[in-house]
N, C-alpha and C positions, 0 to 999 in steps of 0.2 A: 731791187729797192727794198723788198720785204726782208731780205737778208740783212741789209744795212740797219733797218729799223730794229730787227731782232737783236743784232749785235749791240746796238746802242742801249737797248733796254737791259741787257744782261750786265752791263758795267755800272748800272745804278745800284748803289748799296741800299740796304734797309734804312739806315739813318738819313740818306739823301731823300728817299721816298717820303719819310716822315716830314722832312723839311719842306718838300714840295706841297704836301697835304696840309701842313700847319698854316694857320691864318695869322697874319700880322695884326697885332692889337695894341692899343695904347692903354688897355686896362692893366691893373696890377695882376701879377701872376701869384696866386696863393696856393701853397701846398699844405694840406692838413692830414694828419695821421689819425687813425682810430675813428673812422667816420660811419661805421655801420649803425651806430645808435648814439644816444646821449648827446653830449656837447658837440661832438664831431659832426653828427648829422645836422644839428641845428646851425652850427657855424657854416657848413657847406651851403645849405639852402638860403640862408640870409646873405652871405657874402657873394654868392653867385649873381645876385641882383645888380651888383655894381663892379664886380671883378671876375677875372677868369679863375675859376676854382678847380684845383686838382684834388679830388676827394679820394683818399686811399684807405684801404682796409685789407685785412688778411684774407677774407672770403667775400668775393664780389657777389656771390649768390644771396647774401644777406640783404641786399638792396632789392626790394620787390618793385617799388615805384621809382624808377630812375628819373631824375630831373634832366631835361634835355640841355640845360645850360651848364651842366657840370661834367667835367672830364673824370671818369672813374678809372682808377688804376689799382692793381693788386699790389699790396705791400705788407709784408710781415716784418714788424720792427725787430723781431728776435732772430731774423735770418739775414745775414750779411749779403748773400747773393741776391735775395729779393730786394733789399734796399738799393744795391748798386744797379740792378736792372731797372727799377722804377726811376731812379734819378737819371739814368742814361736816356730813358724815353723822354723825360721832361726836358733834358738838355737839348736833345735833337728836335723836339717839337716846339719848344718855347725859347730856348737859349738863355733863360734866366729864371730866378725865383725872387720875387719882391718880398714875400712874407712866408715864413715857415711857422706853422702852428703845430707844436709837438703836443698832441692831445691823447695819444694812445696810452691806456693804462687800466689797471683794475686794482681792487683792494682785497687783501686776505685778512680775516679776523682770527685771533687766537693768541693766547698767552705765550710768551717766549719759549718756555719749556715744552710746550705742545707743538711748536713749529719744527718741522724737519729742516735739515739743511737744504733739501730740494725746494721746500716751500719758500724759503727766504731767497734762494738763488733765482727761482722763477719770477718772484716779485721784482727783484732788481733787474732781471733780464728785460722785462717789459718796461717797467716804470723809469728805470735809469739808463741802463746800457742801450736799450732801444732808442731812447732819446739822444744819447751820445752818438751812436752810429749814424742815425739819420741826419743829425746836425753836421757831423764831419763830412758825410757824402754830399750834402747840399751846400756847404760853404763856398765852393768855387762858383756856384751860380748865384749865391746870395751876395757875394762881394763884388759882383760885376758893376753894380751901381750904388752910389751913396744913398742912404736913406732906407735901405732894406731893413727888415725886422725879423727877429726870432721871438716868438711868443710861446713860452713854456707853461702848460697848464699844470700847476702844482696843486697844492691843497693847504688849508689852514693846518692840517696835520703835519705839514712840512715846517711849521713854525711853532706849533703848540701840540705837545704829545698827549696821548691818553693810553690807559691800560688796554691790553688785548689787541693792540694794533701796531706792535713793534716793527713788523716787517714792512707794512705799508708806510708807517710814519718815517722810518729811517730811509726808505727809498725816496720819499718826497723831501726829506731834509737834504739828501744828496742832490736832488734837482734844484733846490733853493741855493745850495752852496755853489753848484756849477753855474747857475744863472747869474749869480752875483759876480763870479770870476769872469765869465764871458762878457758881462757888461763892461768891466774894467778893460778887458783886452781889446774889444772891438769898437767901443765908442769912439776912440781916436780916428778910426778909418770910416766912420759913418754908418756902421752896422749896429742897430739898436737891439738890445736884448732885454726882454721883460718877462717876469714870471707873474702868473695870476694864481692867487691862493684863495679858492672858493671855500665857503663853508658848505653845509648840507643843502643841496639843490635837488630838484625832482629829475634825476637821471637814473640810469640802470646800474650805477655803481653800488647801489644798495640792494639790487635784486639779481638780475642775470650776470652782472659783472662782479658779484661778491662771491668770495670763496672762503672756506674755513680751513684751519690748520689740520694737518694729518691726524693729530691726536686730540682734536677739539672735543670729541665725544667720549674720550677714554675715561672710564669711571675710576681708574687707578691714578689719574692725574690729581695732584694737589689743588689744581685750579678747576676741577670738574664743576663744582657748584657755582663758582664765580663765572665760569663760561656760560652756564645756563642763564644766570642773571644778566650777563652781558648781552646775550641775544634778545632777551625780553626788553631790557632797557633801551637797547639800540633801536628796536622796532618802535618803541614808544617815542623816542626822540625824533626818529625819522618822520613819523606821522605828524608830530607836533610842530617841528621846526623847518621842514623842507620849504625852500623858496623857489620862485619861478626862475627857471634857467635862462629866460630871455634877458635877465639882468646881466648875466655873464656875456651873452651874445652881444648886447649893446656896448659893453665895455671893450670887447675885442674889436668891434667896429671903430670905436673911438680911438683906441691905441693905434690901429692901422693908419688912421688919418691924422695922427699927431706928428708934429715935427720932431719933438724930443720927449718921448714917453719915459716914465719912471722905470726903475728896474724891478719894482714889486708893486702889485695891487692886491690888497686884501678885499675880497668882495662878499657881500652878504651881511645882513645885520648880526647874525649869530657869530660869524667869523670875527667881525670887528669887535663885538662884545667880548668874546673869548680872548682876543689879542690884548685888549685894554686891561682886562681882568688880570691877565698874566703879568702885565707890566707893573700894576699898582699893588698887587697883593704879595705878601711873603710867599715864597715858593711852596713851603710846607702846607700853608693854608689853601693855596690854589690847588695843590695836589689832592687834598682832602675833598674839595668841591668836585673835581673831575672824577675821582674815584666814586663818589656818591652818585654822580650822574650816570656813570657807565656801569658800575657793578653793585650799586646800592650799599 
């Protein structure tokens, strides 16, 4: 008899074990990237109150106080194998994804000439191609039911540019363009795609998640003095205009519960003001104002 039990156990595959262990739930299954801090951490904690949240990040050791209501999985958005392994676990455990929140990202500061090719490629690998590859891998699980949603966390920088942020801005413009195209392509089958373009909020994108161009501090650069002023002015703007990130968390919750969300949401008083200013002013005047704000 023991031999029979042993024999039956050996034919159960790992995916089958996951299915046996997984719990059936009527809650929405929400997968979020970039959850070790910032918006991702806030989204995870808030959404886990009413949904099943799969909180992913590159390094699981970064979460010191784990929430018992959250399922934590390792996911490096720049690594295709990591993405596929994560999605496979989600597939075997939950069988679907109702909401994908592409949140992983960081910002690199520096004038275009001071950015190396590697600086720019790394920026796009995380902010754009990471989003692309996670979305592609998750699509089979997202399209199982009508009404599923993809929410891409973009930036006001993806709509309105500024000096010394060309790599970050262009990566977010790519996210905006992709989001709009996906909205067109998937709306007819009931998969809703939205982008959120926040202005400056109190997250670590301005601190631990901020990086500088390879030649940012190069005294031989024509932009050396401008770069120094950019850092000073950026710090002033951050201290003066940062808003409460809970505003963005509430918006995400609202979008998740909406039947037909819009394709883009500009959020934050500063972001909305900048967007309107860009629409109503001649571009050369708008550019002078932006240059004055960022580099004096």
